mmCIF file as Biopython writes it, N, C-alpha, C and O atoms, coordinates in Angstrom:
data_model
#
loop_
_atom_site.group_PDB
_atom_site.id
_atom_site.type_symbol
_atom_site.label_atom_id
_atom_site.label_alt_id
_atom_site.label_comp_id
_atom_site.label_asym_id
_atom_site.label_entity_id
_atom_site.label_seq_id
_atom_site.pdbx_PDB_ins_code
_atom_site.Cartn_x
_atom_site.Cartn_y
_atom_site.Cartn_z
_atom_site.occupancy
_atom_site.B_iso_or_equiv
_atom_site.auth_seq_id
_atom_site.auth_asym_id
_atom_site.pdbx_PDB_model_num
ATOM 1   N N  . UNK A ? 1  ? -15.839 -29.968 46.899 1.0 0.0 1  A 1 
ATOM 2   C CA . UNK A ? 1  ? -15.206 -29.933 45.595 1.0 0.0 1  A 1 
ATOM 3   C C  . UNK A ? 1  ? -15.078 -31.364 45.079 1.0 0.0 1  A 1 
ATOM 4   O O  . UNK A ? 1  ? -14.713 -32.262 45.838 1.0 0.0 1  A 1 
ATOM 5   N N  . UNK A ? 2  ? -15.374 -31.588 43.800 1.0 0.0 2  A 1 
ATOM 6   C CA . UNK A ? 2  ? -15.263 -32.945 43.258 1.0 0.0 2  A 1 
ATOM 7   C C  . UNK A ? 2  ? -13.812 -33.388 43.131 1.0 0.0 2  A 1 
ATOM 8   O O  . UNK A ? 2  ? -12.905 -32.573 42.963 1.0 0.0 2  A 1 
ATOM 9   N N  . UNK A ? 3  ? -13.616 -34.697 43.214 1.0 0.0 3  A 1 
ATOM 10  C CA . UNK A ? 3  ? -12.289 -35.302 43.050 1.0 0.0 3  A 1 
ATOM 11  C C  . UNK A ? 3  ? -12.261 -36.004 41.699 1.0 0.0 3  A 1 
ATOM 12  O O  . UNK A ? 3  ? -13.180 -36.744 41.349 1.0 0.0 3  A 1 
ATOM 13  N N  . UNK A ? 4  ? -11.187 -35.758 40.943 1.0 0.0 4  A 1 
ATOM 14  C CA . UNK A ? 4  ? -11.008 -36.365 39.631 1.0 0.0 4  A 1 
ATOM 15  C C  . UNK A ? 4  ? -9.769  -37.239 39.657 1.0 0.0 4  A 1 
ATOM 16  O O  . UNK A ? 4  ? -8.771  -36.906 40.296 1.0 0.0 4  A 1 
ATOM 17  N N  . UNK A ? 5  ? -9.843  -38.362 38.955 1.0 0.0 5  A 1 
ATOM 18  C CA . UNK A ? 5  ? -8.746  -39.318 38.869 1.0 0.0 5  A 1 
ATOM 19  C C  . UNK A ? 5  ? -8.280  -39.367 37.417 1.0 0.0 5  A 1 
ATOM 20  O O  . UNK A ? 5  ? -9.094  -39.436 36.496 1.0 0.0 5  A 1 
ATOM 21  N N  . UNK A ? 6  ? -6.965  -39.330 37.223 1.0 0.0 6  A 1 
ATOM 22  C CA . UNK A ? 6  ? -6.369  -39.313 35.891 1.0 0.0 6  A 1 
ATOM 23  C C  . UNK A ? 6  ? -5.561  -40.593 35.715 1.0 0.0 6  A 1 
ATOM 24  O O  . UNK A ? 6  ? -4.434  -40.695 36.200 1.0 0.0 6  A 1 
ATOM 25  N N  . UNK A ? 7  ? -6.134  -41.556 35.029 1.0 0.0 7  A 1 
ATOM 26  C CA . UNK A ? 7  ? -5.503  -42.851 34.817 1.0 0.0 7  A 1 
ATOM 27  C C  . UNK A ? 7  ? -5.019  -42.945 33.383 1.0 0.0 7  A 1 
ATOM 28  O O  . UNK A ? 7  ? -5.692  -42.484 32.460 1.0 0.0 7  A 1 
ATOM 29  N N  . UNK A ? 8  ? -3.845  -43.545 33.198 1.0 0.0 8  A 1 
ATOM 30  C CA . UNK A ? 8  ? -3.250  -43.630 31.875 1.0 0.0 8  A 1 
ATOM 31  C C  . UNK A ? 8  ? -3.190  -45.086 31.432 1.0 0.0 8  A 1 
ATOM 32  O O  . UNK A ? 8  ? -2.727  -45.954 32.171 1.0 0.0 8  A 1 
ATOM 33  N N  . UNK A ? 9  ? -3.661  -45.339 30.222 1.0 0.0 9  A 1 
ATOM 34  C CA . UNK A ? 9  ? -3.585  -46.663 29.615 1.0 0.0 9  A 1 
ATOM 35  C C  . UNK A ? 9  ? -2.552  -46.593 28.495 1.0 0.0 9  A 1 
ATOM 36  O O  . UNK A ? 9  ? -2.686  -45.807 27.557 1.0 0.0 9  A 1 
ATOM 37  N N  . UNK A ? 10 ? -1.514  -47.433 28.608 1.0 0.0 10 A 1 
ATOM 38  C CA . UNK A ? 10 ? -0.487  -47.518 27.568 1.0 0.0 10 A 1 
ATOM 39  C C  . UNK A ? 10 ? -0.456  -48.976 27.139 1.0 0.0 10 A 1 
ATOM 40  O O  . UNK A ? 10 ? 0.117   -49.826 27.821 1.0 0.0 10 A 1 
ATOM 41  N N  . UNK A ? 11 ? -1.073  -49.253 26.011 1.0 0.0 11 A 1 
ATOM 42  C CA . UNK A ? 11 ? -1.229  -50.658 25.598 1.0 0.0 11 A 1 
ATOM 43  C C  . UNK A ? 11 ? -2.072  -51.388 26.630 1.0 0.0 11 A 1 
ATOM 44  O O  . UNK A ? 11 ? -3.176  -50.955 26.961 1.0 0.0 11 A 1 
ATOM 45  N N  . UNK A ? 12 ? -1.547  -52.500 27.137 1.0 0.0 12 A 1 
ATOM 46  C CA . UNK A ? 12 ? -2.248  -53.280 28.162 1.0 0.0 12 A 1 
ATOM 47  C C  . UNK A ? 12 ? -1.931  -52.816 29.578 1.0 0.0 12 A 1 
ATOM 48  O O  . UNK A ? 12 ? -2.487  -53.341 30.542 1.0 0.0 12 A 1 
ATOM 49  N N  . UNK A ? 13 ? -1.051  -51.848 29.707 1.0 0.0 13 A 1 
ATOM 50  C CA . UNK A ? 13 ? -0.633  -51.368 31.032 1.0 0.0 13 A 1 
ATOM 51  C C  . UNK A ? 13 ? -1.543  -50.237 31.511 1.0 0.0 13 A 1 
ATOM 52  O O  . UNK A ? 13 ? -1.931  -49.357 30.743 1.0 0.0 13 A 1 
ATOM 53  N N  . UNK A ? 14 ? -1.867  -50.288 32.795 1.0 0.0 14 A 1 
ATOM 54  C CA . UNK A ? 14 ? -2.652  -49.228 33.426 1.0 0.0 14 A 1 
ATOM 55  C C  . UNK A ? 14 ? -1.787  -48.546 34.479 1.0 0.0 14 A 1 
ATOM 56  O O  . UNK A ? 14 ? -1.265  -49.195 35.386 1.0 0.0 14 A 1 
ATOM 57  N N  . UNK A ? 15 ? -1.644  -47.252 34.351 1.0 0.0 15 A 1 
ATOM 58  C CA . UNK A ? 15 ? -0.972  -46.447 35.374 1.0 0.0 15 A 1 
ATOM 59  C C  . UNK A ? 15 ? -2.094  -45.694 36.078 1.0 0.0 15 A 1 
ATOM 60  O O  . UNK A ? 15 ? -2.608  -44.695 35.574 1.0 0.0 15 A 1 
ATOM 61  N N  . UNK A ? 16 ? -2.463  -46.204 37.268 1.0 0.0 16 A 1 
ATOM 62  C CA . UNK A ? 16 ? -3.623  -45.639 37.950 1.0 0.0 16 A 1 
ATOM 63  C C  . UNK A ? 16 ? -3.247  -44.452 38.828 1.0 0.0 16 A 1 
ATOM 64  O O  . UNK A ? 16 ? -2.104  -44.308 39.263 1.0 0.0 16 A 1 
ATOM 65  N N  . UNK A ? 17 ? -4.220  -43.627 39.067 1.0 0.0 17 A 1 
ATOM 66  C CA . UNK A ? 17 ? -4.098  -42.461 39.942 1.0 0.0 17 A 1 
ATOM 67  C C  . UNK A ? 17 ? -4.993  -42.739 41.150 1.0 0.0 17 A 1 
ATOM 68  O O  . UNK A ? 17 ? -6.174  -42.393 41.134 1.0 0.0 17 A 1 
ATOM 69  N N  . UNK A ? 18 ? -4.442  -43.362 42.200 1.0 0.0 18 A 1 
ATOM 70  C CA . UNK A ? 18 ? -5.279  -43.775 43.329 1.0 0.0 18 A 1 
ATOM 71  C C  . UNK A ? 18 ? -5.750  -42.626 44.219 1.0 0.0 18 A 1 
ATOM 72  O O  . UNK A ? 18 ? -6.731  -42.778 44.947 1.0 0.0 18 A 1 
ATOM 73  N N  . UNK A ? 19 ? -5.076  -41.493 44.174 1.0 0.0 19 A 1 
ATOM 74  C CA . UNK A ? 19 ? -5.425  -40.383 45.062 1.0 0.0 19 A 1 
ATOM 75  C C  . UNK A ? 19 ? -6.326  -39.352 44.400 1.0 0.0 19 A 1 
ATOM 76  O O  . UNK A ? 19 ? -7.158  -38.743 45.072 1.0 0.0 19 A 1 
ATOM 77  N N  . UNK A ? 20 ? -6.179  -39.149 43.122 1.0 0.0 20 A 1 
ATOM 78  C CA . UNK A ? 20 ? -6.973  -38.144 42.428 1.0 0.0 20 A 1 
ATOM 79  C C  . UNK A ? 20 ? -6.604  -36.737 42.866 1.0 0.0 20 A 1 
ATOM 80  O O  . UNK A ? 20 ? -5.640  -36.521 43.601 1.0 0.0 20 A 1 
ATOM 81  N N  . UNK A ? 21 ? -7.390  -35.798 42.397 1.0 0.0 21 A 1 
ATOM 82  C CA . UNK A ? 21 ? -7.133  -34.388 42.699 1.0 0.0 21 A 1 
ATOM 83  C C  . UNK A ? 21 ? -8.465  -33.658 42.814 1.0 0.0 21 A 1 
ATOM 84  O O  . UNK A ? 21 ? -9.334  -33.794 41.953 1.0 0.0 21 A 1 
ATOM 85  N N  . UNK A ? 22 ? -8.617  -32.892 43.874 1.0 0.0 22 A 1 
ATOM 86  C CA . UNK A ? 22 ? -9.833  -32.097 44.038 1.0 0.0 22 A 1 
ATOM 87  C C  . UNK A ? 22 ? -9.749  -30.863 43.153 1.0 0.0 22 A 1 
ATOM 88  O O  . UNK A ? 22 ? -8.810  -30.073 43.246 1.0 0.0 22 A 1 
ATOM 89  N N  . UNK A ? 23 ? -10.759 -30.714 42.285 1.0 0.0 23 A 1 
ATOM 90  C CA . UNK A ? 23 ? -10.801 -29.592 41.355 1.0 0.0 23 A 1 
ATOM 91  C C  . UNK A ? 23 ? -12.197 -28.995 41.371 1.0 0.0 23 A 1 
ATOM 92  O O  . UNK A ? 23 ? -13.171 -29.682 41.676 1.0 0.0 23 A 1 
ATOM 93  N N  . UNK A ? 24 ? -12.291 -27.720 41.044 1.0 0.0 24 A 1 
ATOM 94  C CA . UNK A ? 24 ? -13.565 -27.010 41.196 1.0 0.0 24 A 1 
ATOM 95  C C  . UNK A ? 24 ? -14.682 -27.520 40.288 1.0 0.0 24 A 1 
ATOM 96  O O  . UNK A ? 24 ? -15.851 -27.500 40.673 1.0 0.0 24 A 1 
ATOM 97  N N  . UNK A ? 25 ? -14.323 -27.989 39.057 1.0 0.0 25 A 1 
ATOM 98  C CA . UNK A ? 25 ? -15.354 -28.452 38.141 1.0 0.0 25 A 1 
ATOM 99  C C  . UNK A ? 25 ? -14.733 -29.231 36.983 1.0 0.0 25 A 1 
ATOM 100 O O  . UNK A ? 25 ? -13.516 -29.394 36.901 1.0 0.0 25 A 1 
ATOM 101 N N  . UNK A ? 26 ? -15.595 -29.702 36.099 1.0 0.0 26 A 1 
ATOM 102 C CA . UNK A ? 26 ? -15.147 -30.491 34.958 1.0 0.0 26 A 1 
ATOM 103 C C  . UNK A ? 26 ? -14.266 -29.688 34.006 1.0 0.0 26 A 1 
ATOM 104 O O  . UNK A ? 26 ? -13.326 -30.237 33.432 1.0 0.0 26 A 1 
ATOM 105 N N  . UNK A ? 27 ? -14.548 -28.414 33.829 1.0 0.0 27 A 1 
ATOM 106 C CA . UNK A ? 27 ? -13.712 -27.578 32.962 1.0 0.0 27 A 1 
ATOM 107 C C  . UNK A ? 27 ? -12.285 -27.504 33.489 1.0 0.0 27 A 1 
ATOM 108 O O  . UNK A ? 27 ? -11.335 -27.578 32.710 1.0 0.0 27 A 1 
ATOM 109 N N  . UNK A ? 28 ? -12.125 -27.359 34.788 1.0 0.0 28 A 1 
ATOM 110 C CA . UNK A ? 28 ? -10.781 -27.312 35.380 1.0 0.0 28 A 1 
ATOM 111 C C  . UNK A ? 28 ? -10.090 -28.665 35.240 1.0 0.0 28 A 1 
ATOM 112 O O  . UNK A ? 28 ? -8.884  -28.722 34.998 1.0 0.0 28 A 1 
ATOM 113 N N  . UNK A ? 29 ? -10.842 -29.752 35.390 1.0 0.0 29 A 1 
ATOM 114 C CA . UNK A ? 29 ? -10.263 -31.093 35.223 1.0 0.0 29 A 1 
ATOM 115 C C  . UNK A ? 29 ? -9.745  -31.274 33.798 1.0 0.0 29 A 1 
ATOM 116 O O  . UNK A ? 29 ? -8.685  -31.866 33.592 1.0 0.0 29 A 1 
ATOM 117 N N  . UNK A ? 30 ? -10.491 -30.763 32.813 1.0 0.0 30 A 1 
ATOM 118 C CA . UNK A ? 30 ? -10.059 -30.827 31.417 1.0 0.0 30 A 1 
ATOM 119 C C  . UNK A ? 30 ? -8.761  -30.040 31.223 1.0 0.0 30 A 1 
ATOM 120 O O  . UNK A ? 30 ? -7.861  -30.499 30.519 1.0 0.0 30 A 1 
ATOM 121 N N  . UNK A ? 31 ? -8.660  -28.877 31.832 1.0 0.0 31 A 1 
ATOM 122 C CA . UNK A ? 31 ? -7.439  -28.069 31.735 1.0 0.0 31 A 1 
ATOM 123 C C  . UNK A ? 31 ? -6.253  -28.817 32.338 1.0 0.0 31 A 1 
ATOM 124 O O  . UNK A ? 31 ? -5.161  -28.807 31.770 1.0 0.0 31 A 1 
ATOM 125 N N  . UNK A ? 32 ? -6.459  -29.457 33.470 1.0 0.0 32 A 1 
ATOM 126 C CA . UNK A ? 32 ? -5.391  -30.225 34.127 1.0 0.0 32 A 1 
ATOM 127 C C  . UNK A ? 32 ? -4.971  -31.404 33.247 1.0 0.0 32 A 1 
ATOM 128 O O  . UNK A ? 32 ? -3.778  -31.673 33.100 1.0 0.0 32 A 1 
ATOM 129 N N  . UNK A ? 33 ? -5.942  -32.107 32.663 1.0 0.0 33 A 1 
ATOM 130 C CA . UNK A ? 33 ? -5.631  -33.237 31.779 1.0 0.0 33 A 1 
ATOM 131 C C  . UNK A ? 33 ? -4.795  -32.785 30.584 1.0 0.0 33 A 1 
ATOM 132 O O  . UNK A ? 33 ? -3.811  -33.435 30.231 1.0 0.0 33 A 1 
ATOM 133 N N  . UNK A ? 34 ? -5.186  -31.672 29.963 1.0 0.0 34 A 1 
ATOM 134 C CA . UNK A ? 34 ? -4.417  -31.154 28.824 1.0 0.0 34 A 1 
ATOM 135 C C  . UNK A ? 34 ? -3.003  -30.784 29.240 1.0 0.0 34 A 1 
ATOM 136 O O  . UNK A ? 34 ? -2.053  -31.061 28.507 1.0 0.0 34 A 1 
ATOM 137 N N  . UNK A ? 35 ? -2.845  -30.163 30.402 1.0 0.0 35 A 1 
ATOM 138 C CA . UNK A ? 35 ? -1.517  -29.788 30.890 1.0 0.0 35 A 1 
ATOM 139 C C  . UNK A ? 35 ? -0.671  -31.039 31.171 1.0 0.0 35 A 1 
ATOM 140 O O  . UNK A ? 35 ? 0.530   -31.054 30.902 1.0 0.0 35 A 1 
ATOM 141 N N  . UNK A ? 36 ? -1.301  -32.074 31.707 1.0 0.0 36 A 1 
ATOM 142 C CA . UNK A ? 36 ? -0.578  -33.330 31.975 1.0 0.0 36 A 1 
ATOM 143 C C  . UNK A ? 36 ? -0.062  -33.933 30.673 1.0 0.0 36 A 1 
ATOM 144 O O  . UNK A ? 36 ? 1.084   -34.376 30.598 1.0 0.0 36 A 1 
ATOM 145 N N  . UNK A ? 37 ? -0.907  -33.946 29.655 1.0 0.0 37 A 1 
ATOM 146 C CA . UNK A ? 37 ? -0.507  -34.512 28.364 1.0 0.0 37 A 1 
ATOM 147 C C  . UNK A ? 37 ? 0.636   -33.710 27.765 1.0 0.0 37 A 1 
ATOM 148 O O  . UNK A ? 37 ? 1.614   -34.286 27.289 1.0 0.0 37 A 1 
ATOM 149 N N  . UNK A ? 38 ? 0.526   -32.402 27.783 1.0 0.0 38 A 1 
ATOM 150 C CA . UNK A ? 38 ? 1.590   -31.555 27.232 1.0 0.0 38 A 1 
ATOM 151 C C  . UNK A ? 38 ? 2.919   -31.771 27.963 1.0 0.0 38 A 1 
ATOM 152 O O  . UNK A ? 38 ? 3.970   -31.879 27.331 1.0 0.0 38 A 1 
ATOM 153 N N  . UNK A ? 39 ? 2.867   -31.832 29.277 1.0 0.0 39 A 1 
ATOM 154 C CA . UNK A ? 39 ? 4.088   -32.021 30.064 1.0 0.0 39 A 1 
ATOM 155 C C  . UNK A ? 39 ? 4.695   -33.394 29.797 1.0 0.0 39 A 1 
ATOM 156 O O  . UNK A ? 39 ? 5.912   -33.521 29.662 1.0 0.0 39 A 1 
ATOM 157 N N  . UNK A ? 40 ? 3.857   -34.412 29.722 1.0 0.0 40 A 1 
ATOM 158 C CA . UNK A ? 40 ? 4.349   -35.756 29.454 1.0 0.0 40 A 1 
ATOM 159 C C  . UNK A ? 40 ? 5.016   -35.834 28.086 1.0 0.0 40 A 1 
ATOM 160 O O  . UNK A ? 40 ? 6.075   -36.446 27.949 1.0 0.0 40 A 1 
ATOM 161 N N  . UNK A ? 41 ? 4.413   -35.229 27.087 1.0 0.0 41 A 1 
ATOM 162 C CA . UNK A ? 41 ? 5.022   -35.232 25.754 1.0 0.0 41 A 1 
ATOM 163 C C  . UNK A ? 41 ? 6.316   -34.432 25.726 1.0 0.0 41 A 1 
ATOM 164 O O  . UNK A ? 41 ? 7.248   -34.780 25.001 1.0 0.0 41 A 1 
ATOM 165 N N  . UNK A ? 42 ? 6.376   -33.361 26.513 1.0 0.0 42 A 1 
ATOM 166 C CA . UNK A ? 42 ? 7.597   -32.554 26.562 1.0 0.0 42 A 1 
ATOM 167 C C  . UNK A ? 42 ? 8.749   -33.334 27.202 1.0 0.0 42 A 1 
ATOM 168 O O  . UNK A ? 42 ? 9.881   -33.281 26.721 1.0 0.0 42 A 1 
ATOM 169 N N  . UNK A ? 43 ? 8.458   -34.056 28.283 1.0 0.0 43 A 1 
ATOM 170 C CA . UNK A ? 43 ? 9.525   -34.743 29.015 1.0 0.0 43 A 1 
ATOM 171 C C  . UNK A ? 43 ? 9.793   -36.153 28.501 1.0 0.0 43 A 1 
ATOM 172 O O  . UNK A ? 43 ? 10.917  -36.642 28.607 1.0 0.0 43 A 1 
ATOM 173 N N  . UNK A ? 44 ? 8.777   -36.814 27.944 1.0 0.0 44 A 1 
ATOM 174 C CA . UNK A ? 44 ? 8.915   -38.207 27.507 1.0 0.0 44 A 1 
ATOM 175 C C  . UNK A ? 44 ? 8.532   -38.390 26.051 1.0 0.0 44 A 1 
ATOM 176 O O  . UNK A ? 44 ? 8.199   -39.500 25.638 1.0 0.0 44 A 1 
ATOM 177 N N  . UNK A ? 45 ? 8.573   -37.329 25.269 1.0 0.0 45 A 1 
ATOM 178 C CA . UNK A ? 45 ? 8.096   -37.347 23.893 1.0 0.0 45 A 1 
ATOM 179 C C  . UNK A ? 45 ? 8.770   -38.353 22.987 1.0 0.0 45 A 1 
ATOM 180 O O  . UNK A ? 45 ? 8.186   -38.757 21.982 1.0 0.0 45 A 1 
ATOM 181 N N  . UNK A ? 46 ? 9.984   -38.771 23.313 1.0 0.0 46 A 1 
ATOM 182 C CA . UNK A ? 46 ? 10.687  -39.735 22.474 1.0 0.0 46 A 1 
ATOM 183 C C  . UNK A ? 46 ? 10.142  -41.153 22.662 1.0 0.0 46 A 1 
ATOM 184 O O  . UNK A ? 46 ? 10.440  -42.038 21.860 1.0 0.0 46 A 1 
ATOM 185 N N  . UNK A ? 47 ? 9.364   -41.373 23.690 1.0 0.0 47 A 1 
ATOM 186 C CA . UNK A ? 47 ? 8.777   -42.695 23.952 1.0 0.0 47 A 1 
ATOM 187 C C  . UNK A ? 47 ? 7.587   -42.902 23.022 1.0 0.0 47 A 1 
ATOM 188 O O  . UNK A ? 47 ? 6.516   -42.338 23.245 1.0 0.0 47 A 1 
ATOM 189 N N  . UNK A ? 48 ? 7.770   -43.704 21.987 1.0 0.0 48 A 1 
ATOM 190 C CA . UNK A ? 48 ? 6.751   -43.862 20.938 1.0 0.0 48 A 1 
ATOM 191 C C  . UNK A ? 48 ? 5.432   -44.430 21.457 1.0 0.0 48 A 1 
ATOM 192 O O  . UNK A ? 48 ? 4.375   -44.128 20.903 1.0 0.0 48 A 1 
ATOM 193 N N  . UNK A ? 49 ? 5.473   -45.246 22.507 1.0 0.0 49 A 1 
ATOM 194 C CA . UNK A ? 49 ? 4.240   -45.857 23.011 1.0 0.0 49 A 1 
ATOM 195 C C  . UNK A ? 49 ? 3.275   -44.806 23.559 1.0 0.0 49 A 1 
ATOM 196 O O  . UNK A ? 49 ? 2.076   -45.066 23.658 1.0 0.0 49 A 1 
ATOM 197 N N  . UNK A ? 50 ? 3.775   -43.640 23.910 1.0 0.0 50 A 1 
ATOM 198 C CA . UNK A ? 50 ? 2.904   -42.587 24.435 1.0 0.0 50 A 1 
ATOM 199 C C  . UNK A ? 50 ? 1.976   -42.023 23.365 1.0 0.0 50 A 1 
ATOM 200 O O  . UNK A ? 50 ? 0.943   -41.436 23.685 1.0 0.0 50 A 1 
ATOM 201 N N  . UNK A ? 51 ? 2.337   -42.196 22.108 1.0 0.0 51 A 1 
ATOM 202 C CA . UNK A ? 51 ? 1.497   -41.682 21.031 1.0 0.0 51 A 1 
ATOM 203 C C  . UNK A ? 51 ? 0.157   -42.409 20.959 1.0 0.0 51 A 1 
ATOM 204 O O  . UNK A ? 51 ? -0.808  -41.885 20.404 1.0 0.0 51 A 1 
ATOM 205 N N  . UNK A ? 52 ? 0.099   -43.614 21.521 1.0 0.0 52 A 1 
ATOM 206 C CA . UNK A ? 52 ? -1.164  -44.356 21.527 1.0 0.0 52 A 1 
ATOM 207 C C  . UNK A ? 52 ? -1.756  -44.453 22.942 1.0 0.0 52 A 1 
ATOM 208 O O  . UNK A ? 52 ? -2.717  -45.189 23.166 1.0 0.0 52 A 1 
ATOM 209 N N  . UNK A ? 53 ? -1.188  -43.721 23.876 1.0 0.0 53 A 1 
ATOM 210 C CA . UNK A ? 53 ? -1.680  -43.755 25.256 1.0 0.0 53 A 1 
ATOM 211 C C  . UNK A ? 53 ? -3.037  -43.075 25.350 1.0 0.0 53 A 1 
ATOM 212 O O  . UNK A ? 53 ? -3.376  -42.201 24.552 1.0 0.0 53 A 1 
ATOM 213 N N  . UNK A ? 54 ? -3.797  -43.499 26.341 1.0 0.0 54 A 1 
ATOM 214 C CA . UNK A ? 54 ? -5.116  -42.921 26.599 1.0 0.0 54 A 1 
ATOM 215 C C  . UNK A ? 54 ? -5.129  -42.404 28.027 1.0 0.0 54 A 1 
ATOM 216 O O  . UNK A ? 54 ? -4.828  -43.146 28.962 1.0 0.0 54 A 1 
ATOM 217 N N  . UNK A ? 55 ? -5.475  -41.144 28.199 1.0 0.0 55 A 1 
ATOM 218 C CA . UNK A ? 55 ? -5.641  -40.557 29.525 1.0 0.0 55 A 1 
ATOM 219 C C  . UNK A ? 55 ? -7.127  -40.600 29.840 1.0 0.0 55 A 1 
ATOM 220 O O  . UNK A ? 55 ? -7.936  -39.973 29.156 1.0 0.0 55 A 1 
ATOM 221 N N  . UNK A ? 56 ? -7.473  -41.334 30.865 1.0 0.0 56 A 1 
ATOM 222 C CA . UNK A ? 56 ? -8.855  -41.540 31.260 1.0 0.0 56 A 1 
ATOM 223 C C  . UNK A ? 56 ? -9.129  -40.708 32.508 1.0 0.0 56 A 1 
ATOM 224 O O  . UNK A ? 56 ? -8.516  -40.924 33.553 1.0 0.0 56 A 1 
ATOM 225 N N  . UNK A ? 57 ? -10.040 -39.771 32.395 1.0 0.0 57 A 1 
ATOM 226 C CA . UNK A ? 57 ? -10.392 -38.912 33.526 1.0 0.0 57 A 1 
ATOM 227 C C  . UNK A ? 57 ? -11.719 -39.415 34.088 1.0 0.0 57 A 1 
ATOM 228 O O  . UNK A ? 57 ? -12.682 -39.608 33.346 1.0 0.0 57 A 1 
ATOM 229 N N  . UNK A ? 58 ? -11.764 -39.624 35.395 1.0 0.0 58 A 1 
ATOM 230 C CA . UNK A ? 58 ? -12.950 -40.208 36.017 1.0 0.0 58 A 1 
ATOM 231 C C  . UNK A ? 58 ? -13.207 -39.572 37.367 1.0 0.0 58 A 1 
ATOM 232 O O  . UNK A ? 58 ? -12.326 -38.940 37.949 1.0 0.0 58 A 1 
ATOM 233 N N  . UNK A ? 59 ? -14.423 -39.746 37.857 1.0 0.0 59 A 1 
ATOM 234 C CA . UNK A ? 59 ? -14.723 -39.257 39.210 1.0 0.0 59 A 1 
ATOM 235 C C  . UNK A ? 59 ? -14.670 -40.400 40.225 1.0 0.0 59 A 1 
ATOM 236 O O  . UNK A ? 59 ? -15.087 -40.234 41.371 1.0 0.0 59 A 1 
ATOM 237 N N  . UNK A ? 60 ? -14.152 -41.573 39.798 1.0 0.0 60 A 1 
ATOM 238 C CA . UNK A ? 60 ? -13.966 -42.713 40.676 1.0 0.0 60 A 1 
ATOM 239 C C  . UNK A ? 60 ? -12.592 -43.315 40.434 1.0 0.0 60 A 1 
ATOM 240 O O  . UNK A ? 60 ? -12.117 -43.323 39.299 1.0 0.0 60 A 1 
ATOM 241 N N  . UNK A ? 61 ? -11.938 -43.824 41.486 1.0 0.0 61 A 1 
ATOM 242 C CA . UNK A ? 61 ? -10.642 -44.469 41.283 1.0 0.0 61 A 1 
ATOM 243 C C  . UNK A ? 61 ? -10.798 -45.768 40.482 1.0 0.0 61 A 1 
ATOM 244 O O  . UNK A ? 61 ? -11.843 -46.417 40.539 1.0 0.0 61 A 1 
ATOM 245 N N  . UNK A ? 62 ? -9.778  -46.130 39.756 1.0 0.0 62 A 1 
ATOM 246 C CA . UNK A ? 62 ? -9.762  -47.378 38.991 1.0 0.0 62 A 1 
ATOM 247 C C  . UNK A ? 62 ? -8.846  -48.345 39.702 1.0 0.0 62 A 1 
ATOM 248 O O  . UNK A ? 62 ? -7.734  -47.988 40.091 1.0 0.0 62 A 1 
ATOM 249 N N  . UNK A ? 63 ? -9.307  -49.562 39.871 1.0 0.0 63 A 1 
ATOM 250 C CA . UNK A ? 63 ? -8.469  -50.588 40.509 1.0 0.0 63 A 1 
ATOM 251 C C  . UNK A ? 63 ? -7.976  -51.544 39.452 1.0 0.0 63 A 1 
ATOM 252 O O  . UNK A ? 63 ? -8.669  -51.824 38.473 1.0 0.0 63 A 1 
ATOM 253 N N  . UNK A ? 64 ? -6.777  -52.042 39.654 1.0 0.0 64 A 1 
ATOM 254 C CA . UNK A ? 64 ? -6.209  -53.027 38.728 1.0 0.0 64 A 1 
ATOM 255 C C  . UNK A ? 64 ? -6.845  -54.375 39.001 1.0 0.0 64 A 1 
ATOM 256 O O  . UNK A ? 64 ? -7.075  -54.740 40.154 1.0 0.0 64 A 1 
ATOM 257 N N  . UNK A ? 65 ? -7.132  -55.122 37.930 1.0 0.0 65 A 1 
ATOM 258 C CA . UNK A ? 65 ? -7.732  -56.458 38.070 1.0 0.0 65 A 1 
ATOM 259 C C  . UNK A ? 65 ? -6.690  -57.494 37.810 1.0 0.0 65 A 1 
ATOM 260 O O  . UNK A ? 65 ? -6.978  -58.689 37.874 1.0 0.0 65 A 1 
#
């Protein structure tokens, strides 16, 4: 099963996902990403910086430079 990593960019900050998640395919990874965004907006929706955040889904981990 492929492993997908969900990294979040908020301005210049990177919140990396070093472990990732094994998912059956790209369609399932898209569903998980959408659910993550919805949950984050529900719990942290008052945080204005999240409106410009980028969720980056990848099949490789991202390292901070």
